C-alpha positions as CSV (number, residue, x, y, z in Angstrom):
1,M,43.3,83.0,101.0
2,P,42.1,85.2,98.1
3,S,39.0,83.9,96.4
4,S,40.3,84.6,92.9
5,A,43.4,82.4,93.3
6,T,43.3,79.5,90.8
7,S,45.5,77.0,92.6
8,P,46.7,76.3,96.1
9,V,50.1,77.5,95.1
10,A,48.8,80.9,94.2
11,W,47.8,82.2,97.7
12,P,51.4,82.8,98.9
13,Y,52.0,85.1,95.9
14,A,48.9,87.1,96.7
15,L,50.0,87.4,100.3
16,L,53.5,88.5,99.3
17,A,52.0,91.0,96.9
18,D,50.0,92.5,99.7
19,A,53.1,92.6,101.9
20,V,55.0,94.4,99.1
21,L,52.2,96.9,98.9
22,V,52.2,97.5,102.6
23,L,56.0,98.0,102.5
24,H,55.5,100.4,99.6
25,A,52.9,102.4,101.5
26,G,55.3,102.5,104.5
27,I,58.1,104.0,102.3
28,V,55.7,106.6,100.9
29,L,54.7,107.4,104.5
30,F,58.3,107.7,105.5
31,V,59.1,110.0,102.6
32,V,56.2,112.3,103.1
33,G,56.0,112.1,106.9
34,G,59.8,112.3,107.2
35,L,59.9,115.8,105.8
36,L,57.0,116.8,108.1
37,L,58.9,115.3,111.1
38,V,62.1,117.2,110.2
39,V,60.3,120.5,110.2
40,L,58.0,119.9,113.1
41,G,60.8,118.2,115.1
42,N,63.1,121.2,114.7
43,W,60.4,123.6,115.8
44,R,59.7,121.4,118.8
45,G,63.3,120.7,119.6
46,W,63.4,117.0,118.9
47,P,67.1,116.2,118.4
48,W,66.6,112.8,116.7
49,V,65.1,114.3,113.6
50,N,68.5,115.7,112.7
51,R,70.4,112.5,113.3
52,P,72.4,111.5,110.2
53,W,70.8,108.0,110.0
54,F,67.3,109.5,109.7
55,R,68.2,112.3,107.4
56,L,70.4,110.2,105.1
57,A,67.7,107.5,104.8
58,H,65.1,110.1,104.1
59,L,67.3,111.9,101.5
60,A,68.1,108.5,99.8
61,A,64.4,107.6,99.6
62,I,63.3,110.8,97.9
63,T,66.4,110.7,95.7
64,V,65.4,107.3,94.4
65,V,61.8,108.5,93.7
66,V,62.9,111.6,91.9
67,A,65.5,109.7,89.8
68,E,62.9,107.0,88.8
69,S,60.5,109.7,87.7
70,W,63.1,111.6,85.7
71,L,64.4,108.4,84.1
72,G,60.8,107.2,83.3
73,L,61.3,104.1,85.4
74,T,58.5,102.2,87.2
75,C,59.2,101.7,90.9
76,P,60.7,98.2,91.5
77,L,58.2,97.7,94.3
78,T,55.3,98.3,91.9
79,T,56.8,95.9,89.4
80,L,57.4,93.3,92.0
81,E,53.8,93.6,93.3
82,W,52.3,93.3,89.8
83,W,54.5,90.2,89.1
84,L,53.4,88.6,92.4
85,R,49.8,89.3,91.6
86,A,50.2,87.9,88.1
87,R,51.7,84.7,89.6
88,A,48.7,84.5,92.0
89,G,46.3,84.8,89.1
90,V,45.0,88.1,90.3
91,A,44.8,91.3,88.3
92,P,46.7,94.1,89.9
93,Y,43.5,95.9,91.1
94,E,41.5,92.8,91.7
95,S,42.8,92.0,95.1
96,S,42.2,92.0,98.9
97,F,40.5,94.7,100.8
98,I,43.8,96.1,102.2
99,A,45.5,95.9,98.8
100,Y,42.5,97.8,97.2
101,W,42.6,100.7,99.6
102,L,46.4,101.0,99.7
103,Q,46.5,101.0,95.9
104,T,43.7,103.6,95.8
105,L,45.8,105.8,98.1
106,L,49.1,105.2,96.3
107,F,48.4,105.2,92.6
108,Y,46.9,108.0,90.6
109,E,46.2,108.5,87.0
110,A,48.1,111.4,85.5
111,P,50.7,112.1,82.8
112,G,54.2,111.1,83.7
113,W,55.4,114.8,83.8
114,V,52.9,115.5,86.6
115,F,54.6,113.0,88.8
116,A,58.1,114.0,87.8
117,L,57.2,117.6,88.7
118,A,55.6,116.7,92.0
119,Y,58.5,114.5,93.0
120,T,61.0,117.1,92.0
121,V,59.3,119.8,94.0
122,F,59.1,117.5,97.0
123,G,62.7,116.7,96.5
124,A,63.5,120.4,96.5
125,L,61.6,120.8,99.7
126,V,63.7,118.0,101.3
127,A,66.9,119.8,100.1
128,A,65.6,123.1,101.6
129,A,65.0,121.3,104.9
130,W,68.7,120.1,104.8
131,W,69.7,123.7,104.3
132,R,67.3,125.2,106.9
133,F,67.6,122.3,109.4
134,P,71.0,120.7,108.8
135,P,71.7,117.2,110.2
136,T,73.7,117.1,113.4
137,W,76.9,115.2,112.8
138,A,78.9,113.6,115.6
139,G,80.9,116.2,117.4
140,S,79.0,119.2,115.9
141,R,76.7,121.4,117.9
142,R,73.9,123.5,116.4
143,K,73.6,127.0,117.5
144,G,70.2,128.3,118.7
145,G,68.5,124.9,119.3
146,G,65.4,124.0,117.3
147,A,64.3,126.6,114.8
């Protein structure tokens, strides 16, 4: 139970906030690592990296990130985490060890345009991977194997 919680009812909110933060970190890892897996997997001949379920989930994730940045929206997971921390009586960066380090890795201070540019460039790399390593749809066969 977090030491800064002010009531016995507060600790579940702090725990849920940490869970949302872990989920958020997992999504970031999926977005960044997914592109690396697509490229590496095609070079190594791993067929699962071109399966539609993986590629569509990856494309959807980066599309949401790019759209949020262009529209100037705060990520709903960030909003939910902050709300849960407020309900727990904990400031957003005054939290558990895990939360502190995940927040340190996930959140940077920079003007909004920097993030919009970075997310857009990353989204363009994902689009380039779709062109270079297209998904394998049912009934289709890729010529030449991996790369």
